[in-house]
C-alpha positions, 0 to 999 in steps of 0.5 A: 234421603234419596229413597224419599225422592224416588218415592215422591217421583213414583207418586207423581208419575202414578198420578200422571199415569192415572190421568193418562197425561204423561205425554211422550217419554221425552216430554215426561222426563222434561216435566219431571226434571229428570233424564229420559234414562232415569225415567225408564229406570223408574218405570222399570222399578215400578214394573218390578213392583207389579205396576202394569205400565204400558205406553199407549201410542194413540193417546201418547201416554203411559197407562195402566193395563189394569186398575191399580193403586200405589201407597207407600208409608206407615199407617195405623191399623187395629191389631187382631186379638191374636196379634195383641196376645202375641205382643203382650206375651212377647213383652213378658 
């Protein structure tokens, strides 16, 4: 379940970025128990998913340039009337 581990890592990194408590890249990689190369791969992946991540030298932390949130997983939502109709008719 490699993808699950990556998602967990992204979620952990996201929390640290929101707290502006990542520290320098070397420190962060050590804290996350990954290599610095893997850290930069994860950050690159997050940027590819539109995360506005930057490094702030003044506070020595990765930060988000805009307010964003990360959510991955399934959730229950109510169906719209049209979706219900399509689902029912598709099953006939």
